[in-house]
Each structure stands twice: as C-alpha cells, then as structure tokens.
C-alpha positions, -999 to +999 in steps of 0.1 A: -135+064-306-116+086-332-140+116-323-134+115-283-095+112-292-096+141-314-119+161-292-093+155-260-065+166-283-084+199-297-093+207-259-053+205-250-025+227-249-006+214-278-032+213-305-017+194-332-012+210-366-012+186-391-031+154-390-034+124-413-068+106-414-060+071-426-084+045-439-105+032-466-128+048-483-162+058-475-154+058-439-163+092-429-128+105-429-135+139-441-167+140-425-150+136-391-124+163-403-151+187-414-165+180-376-138+188-360-135+221-375-168+227-366-163+220-331-133+245-332-157+271-346-193+268-334-208+292-310-218+260-287-196+236-271-203+209-297-213+216-335-249+227-338-253+223-374-273+254-378-249+284-371-233+305-402-199+288-391-212+252-391-236+256-424-204+271-443-181+244-430-206+220-440-214+233-477-168+236-476-176+270-486-161+291-455-133+317-464-112+300-436-117+266-448-096+253-478-103+221-494-080+207-517-090+180-540-071+159-571-076+180-605-081+148-626-058+119-611-031+141-589-029+170-568-002+192-587+024+217-572+008+249-585-024+237-563-001+237-534+016+273-541-019+286-546-025+274-513+005+289-497-006+325-512-037+319-494-024+311-462-003+339-463-035+362-456-052+365-423-081+348-412-113+366-417-132+347-390-119+322-373-085+321-352-068+302-374-071+288-409-077+249-417-068+231-443-084+199-457-063+178-484-088+152-496-072+123-512-037+135-497-019+102-515-028+120-552-002+149-542+024+143-568+066+144-556+068+180-563+035+191-549+045+168-515+081+184-516+064+221-517+037+212-490+064+198-467+078+235-463+046+247-451+040+219-428+076+224-414+063+263-402+023+266-407+012+301-411-006+316-385-013+284-370-028+267-396-041+233-389-040+206-416-058+174-422-046+152-451-072+128-456-058+096-473-068+057-480-028+053-489-010+069-461+024+050-477+022+069-508+032+104-488+068+110-482+084+096-448+091+131-438+055+145-443+046+114-426+065+124-393+052+157-392+017+146-387-001+132-361-018+096-376-052+086-371-066+054-383-102+048-392-116+012-394-148-006-407-175-003-381-196-038-372-226-048-390-246-043-355-236-004-355-243-001-390-279-018-382-288+008-354-273+038-372-296+030-401-326+018-386-348+039-410-333+023-438-343-013-426-375-019-443-361-011-476-356-042-500-322-036-508-313-027-473-296-066-463-278-066-498-262-030-494-255-042-456-236-074-473-216-055-496-206-022-476-174-037-457-186-020-428-184+014-444-212+037-431-202+060-462-211+034-489-242+029-471-249+063-475-238+066-510-259+037-522-292+050-509-285+086-522-273+073-559-292+040-569-272+038-602-239+035-580-254+003-561-263-012-593-231-010-608-213-019-578-234-050-578-229-059-613-192-056-610-189-078-582-206-107-604-183-100-630-153-105-605-171-136-592-172-149-626-135-140-631-123-159-601-138-190-611-128-186-646-095-204-661-062-182-670-076-181-705-110-163-696-092-143-672-066-129-699-097-124-722-112-108-695-083-082-694-078-077-729-117-066-733-118-043-703-081-024-706-090-010-738-081+025-747-117+036-739-111+025-703-107+058-682-084+059-651-114+061-628-130+029-643-098+014-641-092+025-600-131+013-595-128-021-611-093-028-593-107-009-561-140-040-561-116-067-568-095-058-537-124-055-516-136-090-528-102-106-522-102-094-485-133-108-479-126-139-496-095-142-473-115-132-442-138-161-450-111-183-456-097-176-424-133-179-407-131-143-395-162-133-411-174-166-431-196-163-460-212-192-475-217-174-510-179-181-514-176-217-509-171-227-548-147-199-551-125-206-518-124-244-530-100-233-557-077-211-532-055-215-506-048-189-477-014-182-491-029-176-527-054-152-513-027-131-495-005-131-526-032-119-552-043-093-521-005-079-521-002-078-559-037-062-562-028-039-534+005-034-554-010-024-588-037-001-571-011+021-561+014+020-594-025+028-614-023+055-592+012+069-593+026+059-623+024+053-662+022+015-659+005-002-688-030-011-672-036-042-693+002-053-689-002-050-651-035-067-650-025-095-666+004-099-641-020-099-615-044-124-636-015-149-632-017-147-590-054-156-593 
C-alpha cells in the first residue's frame, strides 16, 4: 500500500520535498525509501536493480544519494552542517539530490534546528526521507514540514507467502512467532543466526522476569544495568521487553491469543499491561534522548510490572 501511495505521489506534479517514514524497526522503511529513489532515477519505469544507478543506490554509494546515520547514539549538528555543504553542490547525475536520514529520532536538538532551515528551503529541489521508529522525538516544526507515511507490521499469511523458500528450515516457525510481523526481522534472523539466538535468550529472560517477584525484578535490574552495560545493550533489552508487553496485551485482549502467555497473564489485568507498556515506551525515549540513570529508570519500570 505504501509503495502504491508513493508511486502516485512521485508521478504527480507536486512532489513532496520531505517525508517521514514512521513505524517499528525492521518493517522495511529504509528499503522502501531506497526503492523510491531507484524509481526516480532508473532507466526503466520500475527499478530494474541491474542498471548502474540502481546498483549504486542499493549499495548507498551513489554521489547524489546522501545517507545520514547516528554517530554513536545521536546525529549531531556538525553532521547536518556537512550535509548542508554537500547539498550546496550540484547533483552529478540525477536531476536532484536525495537524502535519507536513518533513525531520524536520534537527531539532537541542535541538529534538528539546523535541519529545519534546510527543510524550509531545500536546495535544488532536494528530497528528504526521515526514517524513524519514534516520530514524536522530532520537533513539531519538522513534522509539520513533512508528509508522514506510517508503516505497519504485515500479516502472518503474507510472511509465509513471501518467505516460502525458508519454510523447510527448522527455525522458521519460531522466527515467524517472534518476528511481530516485521519482514526485516525475518531476514535478519536468517542472515545472522547469532542474532536469533540472542533474541530467544532475552525473551526467555523477560518471561522469567515477568513471572518473578518484585525482589527478583529489582535484583535483575541491579545485575543487568551495571557499568559495563552499553547504551545499545540497554536499548535492545528494553525494545524486546516492549515487544513482549505488546504481545501480552494483544493476547489479553484476544486480538492475537497466544497460549504460551496464559500463566503470565493470570498475574496481569489489561490496565496493568497498558500502564507497563506506556512506562516502558517512555523509558525507551528517555534512554535515547537523556542521560537518565538507566538502573533507576528500570527499577521504576519494575514497580509497574
């Protein structure tokens, strides 16, 4: 659906200058952005994926495509200033330059204010794609200058059809269960087996945590959030916890019932799950955008579990 909407938009007269691709991680937002850029510049009507333009765009190595990603945990103002300098030069092959800002929610405040000036008057008709799982982290003034396109998990039926060649693999059903309707997650699991093992290990830890007493939950927080725990490790664990809480809520509401959650759900009301999910989501935002003490923040979350 998103592909069709974008195709119509870029075939029209008023081509959007800036778009926000919003949705969970591993849905394929960045891939769609790359496909749109291919469509705009391929020698064929549809991306052929064989011409030099398509191949360079796929590798994110085309001189008229700029991909901005966070350095460490954020995108800083110097990166946006470098981007502005690059955009002041004429495109070499395309009629205009295109920019993908990946994980746009990691733009710090100064970087966002700096970017805002460029979005107001994009040089040479530059088109921006802001890819994010946390659109609310962007300034309202940035959001107001962008067309927002939301991406959603796909159905299990669609995943089975699209990954037909993987169905014979022993881990296929397990991957399908834990992927949360995210095709990129399925791809990642089959490309990186260690990623799948770590994901399964954390889900088991989270299941044990949700069944545990308050004392056990605080003991876990003390042991996990130590000085050696990196920012990325904290975010990955919190992301997995949010996914599990969402799955529990869906099961509780009988939207997508899962028998494996029956024992856990005996201890939680619908309201408790909603509250825990809200607190966990807020904490995820704070982890990414502030210097909050992670252990203290997580212990506060434990009180809502």
